[in-house]
N, C-alpha and C positions, 0 to 999 in steps of 0.2 A: 616919185621916181622909182622907189622900191616896188610899188604895185605894178608899174609898167614893165619893169624888168622881169618880174614873176610872170606877167602875162605873156611876154615874149618867149620865155623859157617854156611855159605850158603850151603855147601855140606851136613852137618848134617841135616839142615832143609829140604833139598830136600829128603834125605834118609828117614827122619821121615814121610814126606808126603806120600812117597811110602809105608812105613810100615803101616800107618794108613788107606791107601786105601783098605786094605783087609776087606772084609765084608761090603763093601759099595755098594750102589745102586744109579742109576741116580737121580739127584736132580729134584724134580718135584712137591713139595707140599707146600702150604702156611701153616701158623700156624694152629693148629688143630681147627676144628669146624667153620672155616670161610666158608660162603656159596658159594663163588666163586670157579670155577673149578681150579685144580692145574695147574700151568704153565708148559709148556713143558720144558724138560731139555735143558740147553745150552750145546753145544757140550763139552764133557769132564768133566762137573761138576758132582760131586758125593756127596752123603750124607750117613752117617753111617746108616746101616740097622735099628738099634733100633730107631734112630731118625725118619726115614721114617715111621716105625710102629706107633710111637707116633703121628706123623703128621696126620696119617689116623686113629686115635683111634676110631672116630665115625663110619667111613666106615667099619672098621673091627669089630665093636661092642665089643671093649675092655671093660672089667670090671674095676671098680676103683682099685681093687687089682692088676690087670695086669698092669695098668698104673703106679701105685706106684712101683711095682716090676721092671718094665722096666726103670723108671726114676732112681731108686736106682742103678741098674746095670750100666747104662750110667754114672751116677755121680761117682760111685766107680772106674770105669775104667778110667775116665778122671783124677781123682785125682792121681791115681797110674801112669798113663801115663805122667802126668806133672812132677812128681818126677823123673821118669826114664829118661825123655827127658832132664831135667836139668842135671842129672848125666852123661848122654851121652855127652852132650856139654862140661861139665867140663873135662871128660876123653879125649875127642877129643883135647881140648886145651892142656892138659898135654902131650898127645902124640905128638902134633905138637912141643911143647917145647923140648921134648926128641929128636925128629928127627932133630931139628935145631942146635943141639950141634955139635961141631967138632968131638968129640968122642961119638959115639952112644952106649949106654948100651943096648945091645940086650935083656938082661933078663928083664929090665924094660919095653922096648918097647913091648916085647911079652906079658908081664903081662897086660899092658894097652889094647893091641889089643884083647886079650882073654876076658877081662872084658867088653870091648865095644861090642864085638860080643855076649857075654852072655846076656847083657842088651837088645840088639836088638832082640834077640831070645825071651827073656821073654816078651818084649813089643808086639811082633807079636803074640805069643801064647796067651797072655792075651787078646788081641783083639779077637782072634778066639774063645777062651773060653767064653768071654762075649757075643759074637754074638750067639753062640750055646745055652747059657743059656737063652738069649732073645727069640730065636726061640722056645725053649722048653716051654715057657710060653703060646704060642699060641695054640689054638685048631686046628685040621686039617682043619676045615672050614675057620678059620681066615688065616691060612697059604695059603690056596687055593686062597682066595680073595687078598692076598698080592702079588701073583706071577705076575700079569700084572703090578703092580706098580713097582716091582723090575726091570722088563724089560723095563720100561719107557712107559707103556701103559696108558689107561684111568684111 
């Protein structure tokens, strides 16, 4: 039982990392306003798009209002994602418990699976909505300057 619970938690963590990868760009920047050039991405590393924009706030000429708005978007999403992730883990453990019984109650199993998938969908769509709101705060010129950074360029 202990092994299967650990497997569920690890599986959930892996799935969450895949969900959160949406709207990410290659990792390549130091903290904002540091004079040194950004490091090259290490193969496979990713950073959320809004974080990438904030890292390059000076290069993109972000206004203080844009920075505050992007930080608020990122913080709001992270708080909601933390709550949803905890709920997903709880539901996955409940599902594992239901599936480990000798007699499986399919109605309860179906209810948990549907709730799990609904939460995953909400989390994924929430991330996409947040990224789109963040992109909408940028001017066309800022968006143009950001493109090479998204692709891992200079």
